[in-house]
MILUM-842048 format. One record per residue (C-alpha): residue number from 1; residue in one letter; x, y, z. Coordinates in steps of 0.05 Angstrom, whole numbers, plus 32768, in hexadecimal, padded with zeros to 4 digits. Last residue first. Layout:
BEGIN
   num   residu      x      y      z
   NUM        a      X      Y      Z
...
END
This chain:
BEGIN
   num   residu      x      y      z
   258        s   8862   8610   86A3
   257        v   884E   8655   868D
   256        k   8855   8685   86C7
   255        d   8816   86A9   86DF
   254        f   8833   86ED   86EF
   253        s   8826   871F   8725
   252        f   8833   876A   8720
   251        g   8854   878A   875C
   250        n   882E   879A   879C
   249        f   882C   87E0   87B9
   248        s   8836   87F7   8801
   247        q   881A   87ED   8847
   246        d   8848   87F3   8884
   245        t   8841   883F   8887
   244        p   87F5   8836   8889
   243        m   87D5   8854   884C
   242        i   87B1   8895   883B
   241        e   87A3   88AE   87F5
   240        i   8788   88F5   87EE
   239        s   875C   8912   87B8
   238        n   8747   8957   879E
   237        v   875D   897D   87DC
   236        n   873A   89C1   87D7
   235        f   874F   8A02   87F8
   234        e   8728   8A42   87E9
   233        p   86F3   8A2E   881D
   232        p   8725   8A2E   8857
   231        q   873A   89E9   8870
   230        t   870B   89CC   88A4
   229        a   86EE   8993   887B
   228        l   8732   8977   8867
   227        w   874B   8977   88AF
   226        v   870B   8957   88C7
   225        l   8711   8920   8893
   224        t   875A   8914   88A4
   223        k   874C   890F   88EE
   222        s   8714   88DE   88DF
   221        i   8743   88B3   88B5
   220        h   8776   88AB   88ED
   219        e   873E   889F   891F
   218        a   8721   8867   88F5
   217        t   8762   8843   88FE
   216        l   87A1   8838   88D4
   215        k   87C5   87F7   88DE
   214        r   880C   87E4   88F3
   213        y   881E   87A1   88D7
   212        g   881A   8757   88E9
   211        d   87D1   8746   88E3
   210        y   87A1   8778   88C3
   209        v   8780   874A   888F
   208        k   8785   8710   88C0
   207        d   8754   8733   88EF
   206        a   871D   8730   88BA
   205        k   8724   86E4   88B2
   204        d   8721   86DB   88FD
   203        k   86E6   870B   8901
   202        d   86BA   86E5   88D0
   201        g   867E   8714   88D2
   200        k   866F   8714   8887
   199        f   86B7   8716   886F
   198        r   86B0   875C   8852
   197        v   8687   8772   888D
   196        i   86BE   875C   88BE
   195        s   86F0   877C   888E
   194        f   86CE   87C1   8892
   193        e   86C0   87BF   88DE
   192        t   86FE   87EA   88E6
   191        e   8749   87E0   88DC
   190        v   8760   880D   88A4
   189        a   8787   87F3   8869
   188        g   878A   8826   8831
   187        p   8761   8866   8831
   186        e   874C   8890   87F4
   185        v   872B   88D1   8809
   184        a   870A   88F2   87CC
   183        t   86FF   893C   87D5
   182        v   86CB   896C   87B8
   181        r   86C2   89B6   87C7
   180        v   8684   89DF   87B9
   179        n   8692   8A28   87AB
   178        k   8665   8A24   876D
   177        g   869A   8A3D   873B
   176        k   86B0   89F7   8727
   175        l   867C   89C5   873D
   174        d   867C   899A   86FF
   173        a   86C7   8992   8701
   172        r   86C4   897E   874B
   171        l   8690   894B   8739
   170        a   86C0   892D   8705
   169        l   86F6   8927   873A
   168        s   86C8   8907   876D
   167        f   86AB   88D8   8739
   166        h   86F2   88C0   872C
   165        n   8700   88AA   8774
   164        v   86B9   888F   877F
   163        f   86B9   8868   873D
   162        a   86FD   884A   874D
   161        k   86DE   8837   878F
   160        s   86A6   8811   876D
   159        g   86D7   87EE   873E
   158        c   8705   87D8   8777
   157        y   86C8   87BC   879C
   156        v   86AF   879B   875C
   155        h   86F2   8777   874E
   154        g   8718   8775   8790
   153        g   8723   872A   8793
   152        p   8769   8730   8777
   151        y   8783   8777   877C
   150        a   877A   87B7   8755
   149        y   879B   87F9   8768
   148        n   8779   883C   8760
   147        g   8732   882F   8778
   146        a   874D   87FE   87AB
   145        i   8773   883A   87C7
   144        s   872E   884B   87E1
   143        g   86F5   887D   87D8
   142        i   86D3   88A2   8811
   141        n   86B2   88DE   87F1
   140        i   86B9   8922   8811
   139        i   8687   8955   87F7
   138        h   8692   899D   880D
   137        g   8661   89D7   880C
   136        n   8652   8A21   8805
   135        k   8632   8A47   87CC
   134        n   85F1   8A44   87F4
   133        k   85C9   8A30   87B6
   132        i   8601   8A01   87A0
   131        m   8604   89E0   87E5
   130        t   85B8   89D9   87E8
   129        p   85B5   89BA   87A2
   128        l   85EE   898A   87B3
   127        v   85CD   8961   87EA
   126        a   859E   8936   87C0
   125        h   85D2   8929   8789
   124        t   8606   8915   87BC
   123        t   85D7   88E4   87DE
   122        v   85C3   88C7   879A
   121        v   860C   88BE   8785
   120        l   8623   889F   87C6
   119        g   85E9   886E   87C9
   118        k   85F3   8859   8780
   117        i   863E   884F   8783
   116        n   8656   882F   87C4
   115        t   8613   8815   87DC
   114        d   85F0   87FC   879D
   113        i   8631   87E5   877C
   112        m   8648   87C0   87BC
   111        q   8604   87A0   87C5
   110        m   8605   878A   877C
   109        f   8648   8769   8788
   108        d   862E   8740   87C2
   107        e   85EB   872F   87A3
   106        t   860E   8711   8766
   105        a   8636   86E1   8791
   104        q   867F   86E2   877F
   103        n   86A0   86A5   875F
   102        q   86AE   86C5   871B
   101        f   86C5   8705   873D
   100        p   86FC   86E1   8763
    99        e   86EC   86DB   87AD
    98        s   86FA   8713   87DF
    97        g   86B4   871C   87FC
    96        l   868B   875B   8807
    95        a   86A7   87A1   8808
    94        l   8682   87DB   8827
    93        g   866C   8823   8823
    92        a   864C   885C   8849
    91        n   867F   8895   8851
    90        n   8663   88CB   8824
    89        i   8677   8906   8850
    88        l   864A   8941   8840
    87        l   865E   8985   885B
    86        d   8637   89C6   8854
    85        i   85F1   89AA   8863
    84        n   85BE   89E2   8866
    83        k   8582   89B6   8877
    82        f   8591   89A5   88C0
    81        d   856C   89DF   88E1
    80        d   8531   89D6   88B2
    79        p   8527   898D   88C4
    78        l   853C   895E   888B
    77        d   8503   8945   8860
    76        d   8524   894E   881C
    75        i   8561   892A   8836
    74        s   8539   88F0   8851
    73        k   8510   88EE   8810
    72        k   854E   88E7   87E4
    71        v   856A   88AE   880E
    70        a   8527   888B   8813
    69        e   8521   888D   87C7
    68        l   8568   886F   87C1
    67        d   855E   8835   87F0
    66        r   85A6   881D   87E8
    65        i   85BA   884D   881F
    64        d   8596   8820   8850
    63        q   8572   884C   8882
    62        a   8574   8869   88C8
    61        i   857B   88B4   88C3
    60        i   8594   88D7   8901
    59        h   8594   8921   8910
    58        v   85CA   8932   8941
    57        p   85CE   8974   896A
    56        v   8612   8978   898C
    55        s   8629   8957   89CD
    54        l   8631   8912   89AE
    53        a   8623   88D1   89D4
    52        k   85D8   88D2   89CF
    51        q   85D8   88DA   8983
    50        l   860D   88A5   897C
    49        e   85E4   8873   89A4
    48        e   85A6   8885   897B
    47        l   85CF   8878   893B
    46        k   85E8   8835   8955
    45        e   85A2   8820   8969
    44        t   8586   8833   8924
    43        r   85B9   8808   88FF
    42        r   85B4   8817   88B3
    41        g   85DA   8858   88B2
    40        t   85D4   88A3   88AF
    39        a   85EE   88DB   88DC
    38        i   85DB   8924   88D2
    37        l   8607   894E   88FF
    36        k   8603   8995   8918
    35        c   8640   89C2   8927
    34        d   8647   89F5   895F
    33        p   866F   89C6   898C
    32        y   86A7   89C0   8958
    31        q   86E1   8996   8973
    30        s   86BB   8960   899A
    29        a   8680   895B   896A
    28        f   86AD   895A   892D
    27        l   86D7   8922   894C
    26        e   869B   88F8   8960
    25        a   867C   88FD   891B
    24        t   86BE   88EA   88FB
    23        a   86C8   88AD   8928
    22        r   8680   8897   8918
    21        g   8688   889C   88CD
    20        f   86CF   8881   88C8
    19        g   86BD   8840   88ED
    18        s   8677   8838   8909
    17        t   862E   8850   8906
    16        a   863B   888D   88D9
    15        g   8633   886B   8896
    14        t   8620   88AD   8876
    13        i   863A   88ED   8897
    12        m   8615   892F   888E
    11        i   8635   896C   88AD
    10        i   8613   89AE   88BD
     9        k   8643   89E5   88D5
     8        p   8682   89DA   88AC
     7        h   86C3   89F8   88C6
     6        y   86E9   8A36   88B2
     5        n   871B   8A55   88E2
     4        m   874E   8A6C   88AD
     3        h   871A   8A8C   887F
     2        t   8745   8AAD   884A
     1        m   8727   8AE7   8823
END
């Protein structure tokens, strides 16, 4: 049986305080007034602001996704009317720095690993039992084209997103027959707070990343996420790469022998 008007009812979005996460929460709330949202993030004031701004019930969880025990406990302790999550958007993630790996501070690349990999995996593992029990669910992981195409200074960030992209495919294999869908969304250049975080608040440096070409925005990605999540349950997009029209691929580089 095809369910043409399907949409998720209880949606959990990590990293919901800005960028893709906030835009997606706002879009779901505006289009599906019967849904409920679980919004997580580190900035309590931003979560409270989002909760007040949306017209649907919003349960907020203020925590650092690197605190794995707190992540598990917060999902175990969800109020009864928010427990039956049928869409998880693993959006929390970051890049730090653009130096060569040998010059990168250890704490920077460990923060990327702890956030982009460990936090995502533990959140997914905590939410999955309910989806499997209910035979209904969708996990959308925010990967990146950086997981498919390496670039100088990408090192750990590229590696962490390669993990997300491939983990999504392997998870889909594990969930065959459970009616739980898995999608990796792999964006290219999107102008959000991402580069400001990457360059540790240096807005001038961040702005140069997007200078001179048409950019994607958080709204472009949020529309994609809502479209993916509202396809009928028999329809699964395994992965989707999204780039600005003005972004393309670099050729191989060579260090010429003098």
